[in-house]
N, C-alpha and C positions, 0 to 999 in steps of 0.2 A: 504494500500500500504506500503510495507516495505521500511525502510530507506536504501539509497544506499550511501556508502562511497567510495570516490576516494582519493587516496593518491599519491602525486607526489613530485618531487623536487621543492623547492621554486623558483628556477631559471626559472621554466616553468610557473610561475604564471603571468597571464596577468593583465594589468591595469583594464580591465573590471571586472575581477574576484575580484580584490581588492575593486572596487567600490561597488560590490554586498555585499562583507563582511562588508564594512563600514556601509552599510544600516542596518545591524543588530545591530549596536552599539547604546546603550542608556546609560544614567547615571546609575551607577557610573563609568563605564569602561572608557569612553572617547576614544574608539578605532576608531579613524577617519581615513580617507584615508591617511593622511600624516604619521601618526603613523604606520599604517599597511604597508606602502611602505618600511619603514625602517626594519620591521620584515622580509621582503622578503630577505634581505641581511644578517640577523643575525641568521636565523634558517635553517635547512636542509630540512625538510619535511613539507608539508602542506596537511592536511586532510580536505576534504569538505564533509558535510553530506547533502543529498538532499532527499526531500519528493516529488517525482515526479520531476518537474523542479524547484521547490522552494528550495533555500538554507535555511537550518535550523541550520547549525552550521559549525564551522571551528576550526582547531587547528594547530598552528605552533609548531613543536616539533623536537626533535632530539634523536637519539639513540647513546650513547657514553659511554665510561668508565670514571668514576671519581675516580681517585686514584686506578684504576684497577677494580672498582665495576661496573658491567653492570647497566646502567641507562637509563630510558625513561624520558626525560625532556619535559614538556609542558610549553612553554614559554608564548604564548598568545593564548587564546581560548575563544570563545563566542558561546552561543547557543540561538537561537531565543526564546522569551518568549511566548510560545504557550502551548496548552494542551499536545503536543507531545514532549515537551522539553526533558523529561527524556529519551524517546526512542531515540532521536537524540544523547544525551550524551552517552548512552549505546552503540550505534552503533559505534560512533567515538572511544571510548575507546577500544572496542572489536577489531577494526581494528588495533589499535596501539599495543595492547597486542599480536596480531598475528605476527606483525612485530618484536616485541621484542623477541618472541620465535625463529624466523628465525635468528635474529642477534646474540642471546645469547642462543643457545640450551643447555639444562641441567644446566642452571644457574638461581639463583634467580635474579630478576631485581628490582631495586629501581625505583619507580615512584615519581618524585619530581615536584612540581609546587608552584605557589603562588595563594592564594584564596582571593576573594573579600568579600565573605560571607559564612555562614555555609552551605548553600545548595551545595556548591562546593565539600563538602566531599563525595557526591554521586559518584564522579569520582573514589573514593577509595574503592567502594563496592567490597567485596570479597578478599581484600588485607589483609595482616598480619601486625601487629605492626605499625598501623597508628599513626603518631605523628604530632602535639600535640593532646592531648585530655583533656577535662575538669577534673581538680583535679589531673592530672597525675604529678608525680614528674619526670621530665626529667633527663636522665642520661648524663654524660659527653660526651659519644659517640654520643648521639642524638643531643646534643648541637653542637658538632663538625660537624655533618651532616648538621645542619641548616646553619652553617657558610659556609660550602663548597657550598651548593646550593645558598645561598645569593651571594657568590662570583661569581658563574657561571652566576647568573642573573644580575651581575653588581651592587650589592647593599650591599656588605659586611659591609661597614662602617656605614650603617644605620640600621643594624639588632640589635635587642635586643634578645640575644640568650637564655634568660630565658622565654620570652613570645612568641618568634618566629615571632614577628611583625617587619616588615620592614617599617620604617617611610617614607612617601612620601616627595619628594623635590619640590612639586608643579607642576611637569611635569607628563605627562601620563605615567603610569607604567603598565607593562605587568602582566599577571595573567590569571586565569581561571574564566570567568564570567558566572555563571550559577545560575538561579533563577527559582524556581518552588514552589508555595505556598503549594502544597499537598504532597511533598516528606518528608520522614522521615530522619532526620539527627541524628548523635550521641547525646545522652543525654548530655545536658550542653554545646553543641557546641557554642551556642550563646554567652556564657561567654568569649570565646576566642576572640570575635570580639568587645567586649564592649568598648574598647578604640581605635578602629580602624576607621579611616575616609577614606573610599574607594575613595570618590570624590577627596580628596587631594593626593591620590596615595598610601595610606597605604595598605600593603598587609600582609597576614599571610603565612609564609613558611610552607608547609606541605609535608610529604612524607610517603610512606608505601611500603611494599614489596610484589611483585608478586612472589609467590613461584614457583620453577621450575616445581613441579608436577602439580600445578594448570594451568600453562601455557601449559604444554605438554598435559594435559587432555582436553584442550579446555574450561575449566570451566570459564575462564575470557574472552573468545571470542565468547560467544553465548548469 
């Protein structure tokens, strides 16, 4: 059975749907009902992925321009830890890339989020210039983008723009929570998380570029 993705305004999200999303939450994310209720007010769109009637994942996101640059920002996302987790993530991201194409036709779009672990890099599959990567010497512009995104996520003052790690403050922090033991992640990706404590709210700011030609061809939405 194929995954079915539904995207709507966060204002249309019901309490029952929030409870269903909270049921997916496990450590280290800590995305409980109280935290998710606040996200309904902070983000524009909510995407839900279902396998039949069962919720398999969700994503609070927005399409906006940051300093004039078209951006797809994933604020909070979680995928159920099952054998079909990657299929759910792929379906969710494909829907969001389709919407990015509609919002920003003929333009490259930056995907930005915060990751809890290396498996989250699967959301960037097919994108160009994904940052950070192990052993990479980041440029001044890339560090500036990390600061812009951390500011958008409300954590600029806690960002180390050399490691791209946002230190937690003890409260629940947003990010993309995806875990699958069998997926391939970029070589050395584990190194980027060696000093990160996701349970305490540490997150890795990551971003990459969905090129206009890849969006237009449907490469990223299938």
